[in-house]
N, C-alpha and C positions, 0 to 999 in steps of 0.2 A: 504494500500500500504506500503510495507516494505521500510524503509529509506535506502539509500545507505550508505555503510560502507567504511571506509578508513583504510587500514591495513599498517603495517610497510613497506612492499614492495612498496607501492604507494607514499611514500614520497621521494622527491628529493631535494638535497641541492640547495638553491636559490628559491625554490617554495614559492610563496606568495599567501595568501588567505585573503580577506577582508570580515568581517562579521559585520552586524548591520542592522538597527540602534537600539540604546537603549536610551530611553528618561527617564530622572530622574524627579521624582515628589518630592516636599518638604516633603509630608507625609512619603514617603519611606525613605528619608534621615534622618528625625528626629526619626523615629521608629528604624532604625538601630543604629544611634549614641547613643540614650538614653540607649540602651541595651549593645552595644559592644564597643563603643568608646565615652564615655560621656564627651568630651572636650567642653569648652564654644564655640569655633569657629564652632563646628558642631551642636550646639543647639541654639545659641543666635545670632541674626542678628547684634546687636550692637558690640558684641565681634568680629564678623567676619569683620565688617567695621573697627574697630580699628586695626585689624591685617593686614589690607590691602587686604582682600579677596573680598571686594565688597558686603559682606553679609555672610549668612551661607554657609560654604564650606563643600562639601561632605567628609566624612571620607575616608582616604586612604585605610583602610581595606575594605570598601565597594567597592572601585574601583577595588581592587584585585578580589573580588567576581564577579564583572561585567565582568572582563576579563575571568574568568572561565565560566560564563554563555554564553558569546559570542563564546568562543571556542567550547562549546557543541552544538551551533547552526550551526556550519559549515556543509556544504553539499557538498560532503559526510562527515559524522561525523566520526572522528577518534575513533578507538576501543581502548580506554584508559584502561590500566591495573592499572596504578598508576602514580600520579605526585610525583616526587622524589626530586624536588628542584626548588627554585626561587632565582635567582641571579641578582645582579646589578639593584635592584629596585630603580627607581627614579621618584619622584612626581614633575612634571615640572610646572604645573599651576593649580590654584583652579578650581574645578568643582562645579557649583551651580544649584539650581533647575531650570528646563526648558532646561538645556543643553542636547544635543543629541550626543551620542558617537558611534564610530565605532572602530573595532579592526582590525589592520593589523598584520598578523602573518606570519613570514618568517622562513622557515626551514634552520637552519644554519649547522646542522651536523646530520648524522645518524650513529649509531654504534651498533654492536652486544652486547648483555648482557651476562655476565658470569652466568652460571648455569640456564639459561632460554632459551631453544632452540626455544620456540614458541613465542618469543617476542623480540623487539629491542628497543633501546633508541633513542629518538628524542630530539634535542636541538633546541628550537624555540625562535626567537627574537620577542617579542610582543610590539606593540605600540598602545596605546589608544589615539584616536584623537577626538576633538570636532567638532561641526558643522562649525567651521571656519577653519577646517583642521589643527588646532594647536595641537601638541602632548601634552597630559596632564600626561601621565604615560608611562614609558618604563621599560621593564624587560626581563630577559631570563628565559624561563621555560624549565625544563628537565622532560620528560615524557616517561614512558614505554608504548609502543603500541604493541598490539598483531599482530603476523604474520598471513597471510592468512591460514585458516585451510587446512590441506592436504586432497586431495580427498579420499573418501572412497574406499577401495579396491574393485575391480570388483568381483561380486558374482561368485562363482565357478559353472561352468556349466558342468553337467555330459555328457560324450560323448554318442551318440546314442547307444542303446544296443539292440542286437538281441538275445533273449533267446536261440534260436537254436544254437548259437555259443558256448555255454557252456553246453549244454545238454548232459548228458550221460545216456544211458538206464539203468534202475534199474536191480538189480539181484533178480531173484525170489528165495525165500527160497527153498532150496532142489533141485533147478534146475540149469542147466548150464547157465553161463553168455552168453548173446547174443554177437556174434562177432561184434566188432566195425568196420564199413566200413571205408575205407581209406578216408581222407579228400578230398572232391571234387568228390568222386566216387558216382554213382547213388545208391540210397537205397530206400526201399519200406516202407512207413509208414503203420501203422495198418489199413488195409482195404482200403487203398488209393493208388493212382498212385505213380510211382517212383518219388523220389525227390533227389536233390543233398544235401549232408551233408557238411556244411561249416567247415572250419578249426576251431579247438578249440581255443578260445581266452584266453590269459593269464589273462587279466583284467576282473573280474567278474562284474555283475550288482550291482546296489544298492538293498538293501533289499526291498522286495515287491512281490506282486502277478503278474504273467505274463502268457500270453497264453501258453498252453502246447506245447512246440516245437515238441514233439513226436506225437501230435495229439491223444493221448490216453484219456486224461481227458480235462476238461474245462480249468482250470488254475492251475498253480503250484506256490508255494511260495519259493523264493530264500532268504536264511538267511544271505547272504554275503559270504558264502563258499560252500554251496551245496543246492540242492533242498530238502526240508524237508516235505512239505505237498502238497496235491492236492485236488481239488474240483471235484467231480464227483460221480456217482453211488449213488446219494441221500444224500451226506453229505461231511464233511471235514475229510480227512484221513491222517494218518501219512505216510511218504514216506521214504523208506530206499534206498538212491541212490547207484548206483554202484560205 
């Protein structure tokens, strides 16, 4: 099942989305801090206690990553082209192992982007809250979001074509050209009953084989400008139209 997508046009100022939960494990906290933010308060419980955090505190850099992870979980999910800025980042309270977090994201502003007709910029106020509904992190995120794709152009449909509308009798080498009946006047096909000759159409058919409008052969080939070949008398033959 394809996940729903949220495009630039779907954002409205004041629109709020809540995503979560995200539960923190101590192993995850220590693994992140040991590699990316090896401060004592993120690795040692005694250092955390002495700092007034009540134990090991989660790295603020990890909390920013959690904000990104929860934004990606939104349903429908924004079609993000790029994150272009984080502003007014504030760490308000320590986050410890066992805490559960939610993200509250409110659209503050939408605007067009210069030089990018198929995307727009979204300014979002993000608040990360714990299980006690206390805010632990606030920031403003600026993101470029894709616009909804334009619908594909409708396929060109050729108008109905009547080969008889563009047929012209051929000229026999060395012989007189047959007289062309007036449009709409009765005419007699080869060996057949009288038929009406339709007016000649200005627009020709697409290239291809068509039933012989004159009734002389099985089919004839239209090359886009004239009849060039016919099938009959045991093979494919060239055709010199009148």
